[in-house]
Steps between C-alpha positions, in 0.01 A plus 500: 500500500622849423316750720448399863156332540303729729289212632812372678545815711328346803712186492818703459414708807420189705830335412693818573343513845594140562859569403520798735337303784721193437196279430589361159413132447774258399297361207256667262278349234394764248214342308256609233459523126787637295459871437371609841830638631651217706845541352488880512427486874769238554765704320408803711527286816837353398634848424368638829650219712842506335534878494746637756354853500123471436301818448156448649335211313756504220852371451746783446628355173855628552652307793735206449219250567271662242772508238583133551132406485447685173809334354369157602808431714374556855645214710196491730244459219446159339248437223382151407301428185473233232840416357615398155551125453784324318319540167490876543126511573340659801374243747128482568568460874724616781682185607624367832869566432425872473328497839789314659739770381256762626489336845879518524497868405226592748708371793778750425522825692424828328818649356368852561364427848140564390235298325566186301229450236416206277242544222343187354304579185291329365447303820201317351746321270673321787478127444397285796855405601609864490197612702569237766865605519394860548293412808813451712620850419161647593499313831841632606520865392801708587495850643442785252432242229216534252388227262258651247296263286318642197221296342241580234324177603574460873250214537751278318731516801458229765286611798787420735717753321230767472423474870858593588488827308314820566270531200452829318214456253470736205149571368367708212529873570221754477420549128562875520843447652578244231387732220699792642813281515452381142457857381839585653650225285366673189266212414237586237141396576581395857143392570501244218836357605394480866175325408691247288731439798199452730600793719868410536702814412837328462353244267323777304837666447651172382210433263553833330879486507557175310200491269312251716170683453513407132579138593210499744257607229651247259434224755134603506483484121676162498255354751204622295648364177577160653159467660339585165729252318643785294865452602749215483594366843853401399570843354370672813709271722810596301426871537436479874804280563734751336364810674440505877297178543461540877372854460260397223355225719450755775318727257287206387407423861406863557282516187328173595442623855354824365279303262376277784418799720323678215284196427409472868369857476306427185743697282669401173861519617823577309508171304147547357438127451207301636613233744358408840669628813638155585687483172662839563585397857657179374713684246607748766619214721681342207680828428626515858601134490700573185669796670603271783617229259731749325691541826600133482699279263226442240559623145331838452352405163324196652362708786375766259354241263304341782351834603448662160296204382240664730320178581300460819380147564174412675699373797692829528180704482341282768810550719477876465133489597569293810789725606284810473216369716 
């Protein structure tokens, strides 16, 4: 995020008070959808804790600690994320070996005599072995040590791990605050972008910035064409596979959810095709299942083919009906 998100002012003040009163927790879990300011707040907090000459709520930006932090060489700041594997590809998970190294680093004393901070992002990509290894660190925190976990999907973390962190949950801001923030970014037609992002200002900015709004509308057209048997499934699979398949599945799920809600209200909906509400609900569930499947080892083209066939069996429809009772 560029400009500071005004909806985080209250949280920033609360954390500043905790720092001054020496009431900071040893472990934080910053959770909520991407785009709501988790990482902006965390970077402010890291800067504030490592600054040697803070000015009110802000880091001074000029002391030795601030300069080292900006250069990425501060000895008391460790960041853990998904690494690159031997084939040169980014791993899908944070693995146990990374956590073991982290545990060894956390036990060291601060070289500057202040805070020692470890940032684990995205924490919801910890595999089970890594999450279990992290529990020991959370159970035996050191003084002036902060372990900050950042997760767009915090429910993926084991309950035992979540319970050992102080949770900070990020929700959608007031629409007027979100629109004002988007206007500061110079975004044209902020209201349209915010509506497409379902009220999430950070996501609205991303949708505009990388042409995702056009992809979102293309997904709607693809769904309509496939449902009307006016498009080739294989061709559509190839297009989606080559251009942000995970994002396109998310857009598909959103369109199908909007269609389901519209039908429940007696409205036509964005897909403008007559199907019963159970069919739309079934397709919505399939879209989310495909999103989950893409996180695993399955071939993306097979996952996309299974979904874009847009078939809902009688058994699946019956299951949706039972689940909604």
